[in-house]
C-alpha positions in Angstrom: 64.5 -78.1 -82.0 63.2 -75.4 -79.6 60.2 -73.2 -80.6 62.5 -70.2 -80.1 64.7 -71.4 -83.0 61.6 -71.2 -85.3 60.4 -67.9 -84.0 63.9 -66.3 -84.8 64.3 -68.0 -88.2 63.9 -65.6 -91.1 62.8 -68.4 -93.4 59.7 -68.9 -91.2 58.8 -65.3 -90.9 61.0 -63.7 -88.3 61.0 -59.8 -88.7 62.1 -56.9 -86.9 59.4 -54.5 -85.4 59.2 -51.7 -82.9 57.4 -51.9 -79.6 56.2 -48.6 -78.1 55.1 -48.4 -74.4 53.3 -45.3 -73.1 53.5 -44.5 -69.4 51.0 -41.8 -68.2 51.5 -40.1 -64.8 48.9 -38.2 -63.0 49.6 -35.2 -60.5 47.7 -32.2 -59.4 48.6 -30.3 -62.6 47.2 -33.0 -64.9 48.4 -36.2 -66.8 51.6 -36.4 -68.5 52.8 -39.2 -70.8 56.3 -40.6 -71.8 56.9 -43.0 -74.6 59.6 -45.5 -74.9 60.4 -47.8 -77.7 62.5 -51.0 -78.1 63.4 -53.1 -81.2 62.2 -56.5 -81.2 62.3 -59.5 -83.3 59.6 -62.2 -83.8 57.1 -63.7 -86.1 54.0 -61.6 -87.2 51.0 -63.7 -88.6 47.5 -63.0 -89.3 45.3 -63.6 -86.4 42.7 -66.2 -85.8 39.6 -66.0 -83.5 40.4 -67.2 -79.9 38.1 -68.6 -77.5 36.8 -66.4 -74.7 35.9 -67.7 -71.2 32.3 -68.0 -72.0 32.9 -70.2 -75.1 32.5 -67.4 -77.6 35.2 -66.5 -80.0 36.4 -62.9 -80.6 38.2 -61.6 -83.6 37.2 -57.9 -84.1 35.7 -57.5 -87.6 37.2 -54.9 -89.8 40.5 -55.0 -88.0 43.5 -57.0 -89.2 45.0 -59.1 -86.4 48.7 -59.2 -85.7 50.2 -62.1 -83.7 54.0 -61.4 -82.8 55.7 -64.1 -80.9 58.8 -62.9 -79.2 61.2 -63.7 -76.4 60.2 -60.7 -74.2 56.8 -59.9 -72.9 54.4 -57.5 -74.5 51.7 -55.9 -72.3 48.0 -55.0 -72.5 48.8 -52.1 -70.1 48.3 -51.6 -66.3 45.0 -50.3 -65.0 44.5 -46.6 -63.9 44.2 -46.4 -60.1 46.2 -49.5 -59.3 47.5 -47.9 -56.2 50.2 -45.7 -58.0 50.1 -42.4 -59.9 51.5 -44.0 -62.9 49.9 -46.5 -65.4 50.7 -47.8 -68.9 48.5 -48.1 -72.0 48.6 -51.2 -74.2 51.8 -51.7 -76.1 51.9 -50.6 -79.7 53.7 -52.6 -82.4 55.0 -50.7 -85.3 55.6 -52.8 -88.4 55.5 -52.5 -92.1 54.2 -48.8 -91.9 51.2 -49.6 -89.7 50.5 -49.6 -85.9 48.9 -52.4 -84.0 47.5 -52.2 -80.2 48.1 -55.3 -78.1 44.8 -56.6 -76.7 45.8 -60.0 -75.4 49.1 -61.7 -74.3 49.5 -65.4 -73.7 52.5 -66.3 -71.5 54.5 -69.3 -73.1 57.6 -68.4 -71.1 58.0 -72.2 -70.2 58.7 -72.6 -73.8 60.7 -69.5 -74.3 58.3 -67.0 -75.8 55.2 -64.9 -75.4 52.4 -64.6 -77.9 50.2 -61.5 -78.4 47.2 -60.7 -80.2 46.9 -57.0 -81.5 44.4 -55.0 -83.6 45.2 -52.6 -86.3 44.8 -48.9 -85.1 43.1 -46.5 -87.3 45.2 -43.5 -88.2 
């Protein structure tokens, strides 16, 4: 059995959610933004702390963690000033009446999926 079979199995928690990506464009007259959304399927689970490069663990207190696993990549955004006038903010996951902001993405494309960590946004 492939891992993607489990990711898309409703009995193991597969659910539909919306991914929003905001693209910002700078010009002489200011910054404009454009939002695009896409429907996605994957598993969303409570997050656990993960190890940082310095051996410490991170799990922001007071924020619920979402952990969607899906077949298409999520993004933490592109940096401002990366050589173009456009950049993106972190993807936002809309699910169950709440919005999460993607803060880390792990590429498991070799096994057919991506894993993302996200923090609950305060509305």
